[in-house]
TIRO-324981 format. One record per residue: x, y, z of N, C-alpha, C in turn; residue number from 0; chain. Coordinates in steps of 0.1 Angstrom, whole numbers, plus 2048, in hexadecimal, padded with zeros to 3 digits. Each point is the difference from the previous one (the first is absolute). Layout:
n.u = X&n.v = Y&n.w = Z&ca.u = X&ca.v = Y&ca.w = Z&c.u = X&c.v = Y&c.w = Z&lodo = NUM&vovo = A .
...
END
This chain:
n.u = C0A&n.v = 908&n.w = B00&ca.u = 803&ca.v = 7F6&ca.w = 80A&c.u = 7F7&c.v = 801&c.w = 80C&lodo = 0&vovo = A .
n.u = 7FE&n.v = 80C&n.w = 805&ca.u = 7F6&ca.v = 802&ca.w = 80B&c.u = 7F3&c.v = 7FA&c.w = 7FE&lodo = 1&vovo = A .
n.u = 7FB&n.v = 801&n.w = 7F3&ca.u = 7F2&ca.v = 7FC&ca.w = 7FD&c.u = 7FF&c.v = 7F0&c.w = 800&lodo = 2&vovo = A .
n.u = 80B&n.v = 7F9&n.w = 7FF&ca.u = 800&ca.v = 7F2&ca.w = 800&c.u = 7FE&c.v = 7FB&c.w = 80F&lodo = 3&vovo = A .
n.u = 806&n.v = 806&n.w = 80A&ca.u = 7FE&ca.v = 7FC&ca.w = 80D&c.u = 7F5&c.v = 807&c.w = 807&lodo = 4&vovo = A .
n.u = 7F4&n.v = 7FE&n.w = 7FB&ca.u = 7F4&ca.v = 807&ca.w = 805&c.u = 7F7&c.v = 7F5&c.w = 808&lodo = 5&vovo = A .
n.u = 7F5&n.v = 804&n.w = 803&ca.u = 7F7&ca.v = 7F8&ca.w = 808&c.u = 7FE&c.v = 7F2&c.w = 7FA&lodo = 6&vovo = A .
n.u = 7FD&n.v = 800&n.w = 7F2&ca.u = 7FE&ca.v = 7F3&ca.w = 7FA&c.u = 80C&c.v = 7F6&c.w = 800&lodo = 7&vovo = A .
n.u = 80C&n.v = 806&n.w = 800&ca.u = 80C&ca.v = 7F7&ca.w = 801&c.u = 801&c.v = 7F9&c.w = 80E&lodo = 8&vovo = A .
n.u = 7FC&n.v = 807&n.w = 80A&ca.u = 801&ca.v = 7FA&ca.w = 80E&c.u = 7F3&c.v = 7F8&c.w = 803&lodo = 9&vovo = A .
n.u = 7F5&n.v = 802&n.w = 7F9&ca.u = 7F5&ca.v = 7F8&ca.w = 802&c.u = 802&c.v = 7F2&c.w = 7FA&lodo = 10&vovo = A .
n.u = 807&n.v = 7FF&n.w = 7F5&ca.u = 802&ca.v = 7F4&ca.w = 7F9&c.u = 80F&c.v = 7FD&c.w = 7FF&lodo = 11&vovo = A .
n.u = 807&n.v = 800&n.w = 80B&ca.u = 80F&ca.v = 7FD&ca.w = 801&c.u = 802&c.v = 7F2&c.w = 7FC&lodo = 12&vovo = A .
n.u = 809&n.v = 7FD&n.w = 7F7&ca.u = 803&ca.v = 7F3&ca.w = 7FB&c.u = 80B&c.v = 7F9&c.w = 809&lodo = 13&vovo = A .
n.u = 7FC&n.v = 7F5&n.w = 805&ca.u = 80A&ca.v = 7F8&ca.w = 808&c.u = 801&c.v = 7F2&c.w = 7FA&lodo = 14&vovo = A .
n.u = 808&n.v = 7F7&n.w = 804&ca.u = 801&ca.v = 7F3&ca.w = 7FB&c.u = 7F4&c.v = 7F8&c.w = 801&lodo = 15&vovo = A .
n.u = 7F7&n.v = 804&n.w = 809&ca.u = 7F3&ca.v = 7F9&ca.w = 802&c.u = 7F5&c.v = 807&c.w = 7F9&lodo = 16&vovo = A .
n.u = 803&n.v = 80A&n.w = 7F8&ca.u = 7F5&ca.v = 806&ca.w = 7F9&c.u = 7FF&c.v = 80F&c.w = 805&lodo = 17&vovo = A .
n.u = 7F5&n.v = 806&n.w = 7FC&ca.u = 7FE&ca.v = 80E&ca.w = 804&c.u = 7FA&c.v = 801&c.w = 80F&lodo = 18&vovo = A .
n.u = 805&n.v = 809&n.w = 807&ca.u = 7FC&ca.v = 803&ca.w = 80E&c.u = 7FE&c.v = 80F&c.w = 802&lodo = 19&vovo = A .
n.u = 7F9&n.v = 804&n.w = 809&ca.u = 7FF&ca.v = 80E&ca.w = 804&c.u = 80C&c.v = 803&c.w = 80A&lodo = 20&vovo = A .
n.u = 80A&n.v = 807&n.w = 7FB&ca.u = 80D&ca.v = 802&ca.w = 807&c.u = 7FE&c.v = 805&c.w = 80E&lodo = 21&vovo = A .
n.u = 7F7&n.v = 809&n.w = 802&ca.u = 7FE&ca.v = 806&ca.w = 80E&c.u = 7FB&c.v = 7F6&c.w = 80A&lodo = 22&vovo = A .
n.u = 7F9&n.v = 7F6&n.w = 7FB&ca.u = 7F9&ca.v = 7F7&ca.w = 809&c.u = 807&c.v = 7F2&c.w = 800&lodo = 23&vovo = A .
n.u = 80B&n.v = 7FF&n.w = 7FA&ca.u = 806&ca.v = 7F3&ca.w = 7FF&c.u = 809&c.v = 7FD&c.w = 80C&lodo = 24&vovo = A .
n.u = 7FB&n.v = 7F7&n.w = 808&ca.u = 808&ca.v = 7FC&ca.w = 80C&c.u = 80E&c.v = 7F9&c.w = 7FC&lodo = 25&vovo = A .
n.u = 800&n.v = 7F9&n.w = 7F4&ca.u = 80D&ca.v = 7FB&ca.w = 7FC&c.u = 80A&c.v = 80B&c.w = 7FE&lodo = 26&vovo = A .
n.u = 7FC&n.v = 80A&n.w = 7F9&ca.u = 80A&ca.v = 80C&ca.w = 7FE&c.u = 805&c.v = 805&c.w = 80C&lodo = 27&vovo = A .
n.u = 7F7&n.v = 803&n.w = 80A&ca.u = 804&ca.v = 806&ca.w = 80D&c.u = 809&c.v = 7F6&c.w = 807&lodo = 28&vovo = A .
n.u = 7FE&n.v = 7F3&n.w = 800&ca.u = 808&ca.v = 7F6&ca.w = 806&c.u = 80D&c.v = 7FF&c.w = 7FA&lodo = 29&vovo = A .
n.u = 801&n.v = 801&n.w = 7F3&ca.u = 80C&ca.v = 800&ca.w = 7F8&c.u = 809&c.v = 80C&c.w = 804&lodo = 30&vovo = A .
n.u = 7FA&n.v = 80C&n.w = 801&ca.u = 807&ca.v = 80C&ca.w = 804&c.u = 806&c.v = 7FF&c.w = 80E&lodo = 31&vovo = A .
n.u = 7F9&n.v = 7F9&n.w = 809&ca.u = 805&ca.v = 7FF&ca.w = 80E&c.u = 80C&c.v = 7F6&c.w = 7FF&lodo = 32&vovo = A .
n.u = 800&n.v = 7F6&n.w = 7F8&ca.u = 80B&ca.v = 7F7&ca.w = 7FE&c.u = 80C&c.v = 807&c.w = 7FA&lodo = 33&vovo = A .
n.u = 7FD&n.v = 808&n.w = 7F6&ca.u = 80B&ca.v = 807&ca.w = 7FA&c.u = 806&c.v = 80A&c.w = 80A&lodo = 34&vovo = A .
n.u = 7F8&n.v = 807&n.w = 808&ca.u = 805&ca.v = 809&ca.w = 80A&c.u = 809&c.v = 7F9&c.w = 80A&lodo = 35&vovo = A .
n.u = 7FC&n.v = 7F5&n.w = 805&ca.u = 808&ca.v = 7F8&ca.w = 809&c.u = 80E&c.v = 7FC&c.w = 7FA&lodo = 36&vovo = A .
n.u = 800&n.v = 7FB&n.w = 7F4&ca.u = 80C&ca.v = 7FC&ca.w = 7F8&c.u = 809&c.v = 80D&c.w = 7FE&lodo = 37&vovo = A .
n.u = 7FA&n.v = 80B&n.w = 7FD&ca.u = 808&ca.v = 80D&ca.w = 7FE&c.u = 808&c.v = 803&c.w = 80E&lodo = 38&vovo = A .
n.u = 7F8&n.v = 7FF&n.w = 80B&ca.u = 806&ca.v = 804&ca.w = 80C&c.u = 80B&c.v = 7F5&c.w = 804&lodo = 39&vovo = A .
n.u = 7FD&n.v = 7F4&n.w = 7FE&ca.u = 809&ca.v = 7F5&ca.w = 803&c.u = 80D&c.v = 801&c.w = 7F8&lodo = 40&vovo = A .
n.u = 7FE&n.v = 802&n.w = 7F4&ca.u = 80C&ca.v = 801&ca.w = 7F6&c.u = 808&c.v = 80D&c.w = 801&lodo = 41&vovo = A .
n.u = 7F9&n.v = 80B&n.w = 800&ca.u = 806&ca.v = 80D&ca.w = 7FE&c.u = 801&c.v = 809&c.w = 80C&lodo = 42&vovo = A .
n.u = 7F6&n.v = 7FE&n.w = 80A&ca.u = 7FF&ca.v = 808&ca.w = 80B&c.u = 801&c.v = 80F&c.w = 7FD&lodo = 43&vovo = A .
n.u = 7F7&n.v = 804&n.w = 7F7&ca.u = 800&ca.v = 80F&ca.w = 7FC&c.u = 7FB&c.v = 809&c.w = 80B&lodo = 44&vovo = A .
n.u = 804&n.v = 80C&n.w = 800&ca.u = 7FB&ca.v = 80A&ca.w = 809&c.u = 7F4&c.v = 808&c.w = 7FA&lodo = 45&vovo = A .
n.u = 802&n.v = 804&n.w = 7F3&ca.u = 7F6&ca.v = 808&ca.w = 7F9&c.u = 7FE&c.v = 7FA&c.w = 7F2&lodo = 46&vovo = A .
n.u = 7F4&n.v = 7FD&n.w = 7FC&ca.u = 7FD&ca.v = 7FA&ca.w = 7F4&c.u = 7F6&c.v = 808&c.w = 7F7&lodo = 47&vovo = A .
n.u = 803&n.v = 801&n.w = 7F3&ca.u = 7F7&ca.v = 805&ca.w = 7F6&c.u = 7FA&c.v = 7F5&c.w = 7F8&lodo = 48&vovo = A .
n.u = 7F3&n.v = 7FF&n.w = 800&ca.u = 7FA&ca.v = 7F6&ca.w = 7F7&c.u = 7FB&c.v = 808&c.w = 7F4&lodo = 49&vovo = A .
n.u = 808&n.v = 800&n.w = 7F5&ca.u = 7FC&ca.v = 807&ca.w = 7F4&c.u = 7F6&c.v = 7F7&c.w = 7F8&lodo = 50&vovo = A .
n.u = 7F4&n.v = 805&n.w = 7FE&ca.u = 7F6&ca.v = 7F8&ca.w = 7FA&c.u = 7F8&c.v = 7F8&c.w = 80B&lodo = 51&vovo = A .
n.u = 7FD&n.v = 807&n.w = 80B&ca.u = 7FB&ca.v = 7FA&ca.w = 80C&c.u = 7F1&c.v = 7FC&c.w = 7FE&lodo = 52&vovo = A .
n.u = 7FA&n.v = 804&n.w = 7F5&ca.u = 7F1&ca.v = 7FD&ca.w = 7FE&c.u = 7F8&c.v = 805&c.w = 80C&lodo = 53&vovo = A .
n.u = 7FA&n.v = 7F7&n.w = 807&ca.u = 7F7&ca.v = 803&ca.w = 80B&c.u = 807&c.v = 800&c.w = 80E&lodo = 54&vovo = A .
n.u = 80E&n.v = 7FF&n.w = 800&ca.u = 808&ca.v = 802&ca.w = 80C&c.u = 801&c.v = 7F4&c.w = 809&lodo = 55&vovo = A .
n.u = 7FD&n.v = 7F4&n.w = 7FB&ca.u = 800&ca.v = 7F4&ca.w = 808&c.u = 80E&c.v = 7FC&c.w = 805&lodo = 56&vovo = A .
n.u = 80A&n.v = 802&n.w = 7F8&ca.u = 80E&ca.v = 7FD&ca.w = 804&c.u = 804&c.v = 80B&c.w = 80A&lodo = 57&vovo = A .
n.u = 7FD&n.v = 80D&n.w = 7FD&ca.u = 803&ca.v = 80A&ca.w = 809&c.u = 7FA&c.v = 7FD&c.w = 80F&lodo = 58&vovo = A .
n.u = 7F4&n.v = 7FC&n.w = 7FF&ca.u = 7F9&ca.v = 7FD&ca.w = 80D&c.u = 807&c.v = 7F4&c.w = 807&lodo = 59&vovo = A .
n.u = 803&n.v = 7F5&n.w = 7F8&ca.u = 807&ca.v = 7F5&ca.w = 806&c.u = 80E&c.v = 803&c.w = 805&lodo = 60&vovo = A .
n.u = 807&n.v = 808&n.w = 7F9&ca.u = 80D&ca.v = 804&ca.w = 805&c.u = 7FF&c.v = 809&c.w = 80D&lodo = 61&vovo = A .
n.u = 7F7&n.v = 809&n.w = 800&ca.u = 7FE&ca.v = 808&ca.w = 80C&c.u = 7FC&c.v = 7F7&c.w = 80C&lodo = 62&vovo = A .
n.u = 7F8&n.v = 7F6&n.w = 7FD&ca.u = 7FD&ca.v = 7F6&ca.w = 80B&c.u = 80D&c.v = 7F9&c.w = 805&lodo = 63&vovo = A .
n.u = 80A&n.v = 7FF&n.w = 7F7&ca.u = 80C&ca.v = 7FA&ca.w = 804&c.u = 80B&c.v = 80A&c.w = 806&lodo = 64&vovo = A .
n.u = 7FA&n.v = 80C&n.w = 803&ca.u = 808&ca.v = 80B&ca.w = 806&c.u = 80B&c.v = 807&c.w = 7F6&lodo = 65&vovo = A .
n.u = 7FC&n.v = 7FF&n.w = 7F3&ca.u = 809&ca.v = 807&ca.w = 7F7&c.u = 7F9&c.v = 80D&c.w = 7FC&lodo = 66&vovo = A .
n.u = 808&n.v = 80B&n.w = 7FE&ca.u = 7FA&ca.v = 80C&ca.w = 7FC&c.u = 7FF&c.v = 7FF&c.w = 7F1&lodo = 67&vovo = A .
n.u = 7F3&n.v = 7FD&n.w = 7FB&ca.u = 7FD&ca.v = 7FE&ca.w = 7F2&c.u = 7F7&c.v = 80A&c.w = 7FA&lodo = 68&vovo = A .
n.u = 803&n.v = 803&n.w = 7F4&ca.u = 7F8&ca.v = 80A&ca.w = 7F8&c.u = 7FD&c.v = 7FA&c.w = 7F2&lodo = 69&vovo = A .
n.u = 7F6&n.v = 805&n.w = 7FB&ca.u = 7FC&ca.v = 7FB&ca.w = 7F2&c.u = 7FC&c.v = 80C&c.w = 7F7&lodo = 70&vovo = A .
n.u = 803&n.v = 7FD&n.w = 7F3&ca.u = 7FC&ca.v = 809&ca.w = 7F5&c.u = 7F9&c.v = 7F7&c.w = 7F5&lodo = 71&vovo = A .
n.u = 7F7&n.v = 805&n.w = 7F9&ca.u = 7FA&ca.v = 7F9&ca.w = 7F5&c.u = 7FB&c.v = 80B&c.w = 7F6&lodo = 72&vovo = A .
n.u = 801&n.v = 7FC&n.w = 7F4&ca.u = 7FA&ca.v = 809&ca.w = 7F5&c.u = 7F1&c.v = 801&c.w = 800&lodo = 73&vovo = A .
n.u = 7F9&n.v = 7F6&n.w = 806&ca.u = 7F2&ca.v = 7FE&ca.w = 800&c.u = 7F9&c.v = 808&c.w = 80B&lodo = 74&vovo = A .
n.u = 7FA&n.v = 80B&n.w = 7FD&ca.u = 7F8&ca.v = 807&ca.w = 80A&c.u = 7F5&c.v = 7F8&c.w = 806&lodo = 75&vovo = A .
n.u = 7FA&n.v = 7F8&n.w = 7F8&ca.u = 7F5&ca.v = 7F7&ca.w = 805&c.u = 806&c.v = 7F6&c.w = 80B&lodo = 76&vovo = A .
n.u = 80C&n.v = 7FA&n.w = 7FD&ca.u = 805&ca.v = 7F6&ca.w = 80A&c.u = 803&c.v = 808&c.w = 80D&lodo = 77&vovo = A .
n.u = 807&n.v = 80B&n.w = 7FF&ca.u = 804&ca.v = 808&ca.w = 80B&c.u = 7F3&c.v = 804&c.w = 808&lodo = 78&vovo = A .
n.u = 7F5&n.v = 802&n.w = 7F9&ca.u = 7F3&ca.v = 804&ca.w = 807&c.u = 7FB&c.v = 7F4&c.w = 808&lodo = 79&vovo = A .
n.u = 805&n.v = 7F4&n.w = 7FE&ca.u = 7FB&ca.v = 7F4&ca.w = 806&c.u = 809&c.v = 7FB&c.w = 80B&lodo = 80&vovo = A .
n.u = 80B&n.v = 807&n.w = 803&ca.u = 80A&ca.v = 7FC&ca.w = 809&c.u = 7F9&c.v = 7FF&c.w = 80E&lodo = 81&vovo = A .
n.u = 802&n.v = 7F5&n.w = 809&ca.u = 7FB&ca.v = 800&ca.w = 80D&c.u = 803&c.v = 80D&c.w = 808&lodo = 82&vovo = A .
n.u = 7F6&n.v = 803&n.w = 808&ca.u = 802&ca.v = 80C&ca.w = 808&c.u = 80C&c.v = 800&c.w = 808&lodo = 83&vovo = A .
n.u = 804&n.v = 7F5&n.w = 806&ca.u = 80B&ca.v = 7FF&ca.w = 809&c.u = 80D&c.v = 805&c.w = 7FA&lodo = 84&vovo = A .
n.u = 801&n.v = 7FF&n.w = 7F2&ca.u = 80D&ca.v = 804&ca.w = 7F9&c.u = 7FD&c.v = 80B&c.w = 7F5&lodo = 85&vovo = A .
n.u = 7F5&n.v = 806&n.w = 800&ca.u = 7FD&ca.v = 809&ca.w = 7F6&c.u = 80A&c.v = 80C&c.w = 800&lodo = 86&vovo = A .
n.u = 805&n.v = 804&n.w = 80C&ca.u = 809&ca.v = 80B&ca.w = 800&c.u = 80E&c.v = 7FD&c.w = 7FB&lodo = 87&vovo = A .
n.u = 802&n.v = 7F3&n.w = 7FD&ca.u = 80D&ca.v = 7FC&ca.w = 7FC&c.u = 800&c.v = 7FD&c.w = 7F1&lodo = 88&vovo = A .
n.u = 7F5&n.v = 800&n.w = 7F9&ca.u = 7FF&ca.v = 7FC&ca.w = 7F2&c.u = 7FC&c.v = 80C&c.w = 7F7&lodo = 89&vovo = A .
n.u = 806&n.v = 802&n.w = 7F5&ca.u = 7FD&ca.v = 80C&ca.w = 7F8&c.u = 7FE&c.v = 7FC&c.w = 7F1&lodo = 90&vovo = A .
n.u = 7F8&n.v = 808&n.w = 7F9&ca.u = 7FF&ca.v = 7FF&ca.w = 7F1&c.u = 80C&c.v = 808&c.w = 7FB&lodo = 91&vovo = A .
n.u = 808&n.v = 7FA&n.w = 7F7&ca.u = 80B&ca.v = 807&ca.w = 7FA&c.u = 805&c.v = 7FA&c.w = 7F3&lodo = 92&vovo = A .
n.u = 805&n.v = 807&n.w = 7F7&ca.u = 805&ca.v = 7FC&ca.w = 7F4&c.u = 80F&c.v = 7FE&c.w = 801&lodo = 93&vovo = A .
n.u = 808&n.v = 806&n.w = 7F7&ca.u = 80E&ca.v = 7FF&ca.w = 800&c.u = 806&c.v = 808&c.w = 80C&lodo = 94&vovo = A .
n.u = 809&n.v = 7FA&n.w = 807&ca.u = 806&ca.v = 807&ca.w = 80C&c.u = 80F&c.v = 800&c.w = 7FE&lodo = 95&vovo = A .
n.u = 806&n.v = 809&n.w = 806&ca.u = 80F&ca.v = 801&ca.w = 800&c.u = 806&c.v = 7F4&c.w = 807&lodo = 96&vovo = A .
n.u = 80D&n.v = 7FE&n.w = 7FF&ca.u = 807&ca.v = 7F5&ca.w = 807&c.u = 7FD&c.v = 802&c.w = 810&lodo = 97&vovo = A .
n.u = 7FC&n.v = 7F5&n.w = 805&ca.u = 7FC&ca.v = 800&ca.w = 80F&c.u = 809&c.v = 7F8&c.w = 809&lodo = 98&vovo = A .
n.u = 80B&n.v = 7FB&n.w = 7F9&ca.u = 808&ca.v = 7F7&ca.w = 808&c.u = 807&c.v = 805&c.w = 80D&lodo = 99&vovo = A .
n.u = 801&n.v = 80E&n.w = 800&ca.u = 806&ca.v = 805&ca.w = 80C&c.u = 7F7&c.v = 800&c.w = 80C&lodo = 100&vovo = A .
n.u = 7F3&n.v = 7FD&n.w = 7FE&ca.u = 7F7&ca.v = 801&ca.w = 80B&c.u = 7FB&c.v = 7F2&c.w = 804&lodo = 101&vovo = A .
n.u = 801&n.v = 7F6&n.w = 7F7&ca.u = 7FA&ca.v = 7F2&ca.w = 802&c.u = 80B&c.v = 7F6&c.w = 800&lodo = 102&vovo = A .
n.u = 7FF&n.v = 7F7&n.w = 80A&ca.u = 80A&ca.v = 7F5&ca.w = 800&c.u = 7FD&c.v = 7F4&c.w = 7F7&lodo = 103&vovo = A .
n.u = 7F3&n.v = 800&n.w = 7FB&ca.u = 7FB&ca.v = 7F6&ca.w = 7F7&c.u = 7F5&c.v = 805&c.w = 7F8&lodo = 104&vovo = A .
n.u = 800&n.v = 7FD&n.w = 7F3&ca.u = 7F5&ca.v = 804&ca.w = 7F6&c.u = 7FA&c.v = 7F2&c.w = 7FC&lodo = 105&vovo = A .
n.u = 7F3&n.v = 800&n.w = 7FE&ca.u = 7FA&ca.v = 7F4&ca.w = 7FB&c.u = 7F9&c.v = 803&c.w = 7F4&lodo = 106&vovo = A .
END
């Protein structure tokens, strides 16, 4: 599975509009900001784990909304591309034990 989510996957990320470079897509970043606002509005979580965080765009958007957000992803490549501002909150990880005692919301 790890090999599927490599650099090639993120360079040719498939959206409804065709293939885009995930890291450079303003639409994906805007979408994550909208998702973060909706999460805060509906659930008002204190601590969030974004499992499958990719390059950390949702983690960054949630932190900008003052939520203590963290991310994990199986792709070491994706984690290596996380923005510097949230790098210390995102980690490469495979299977993890139950984390519900630490997080008020999992995405």
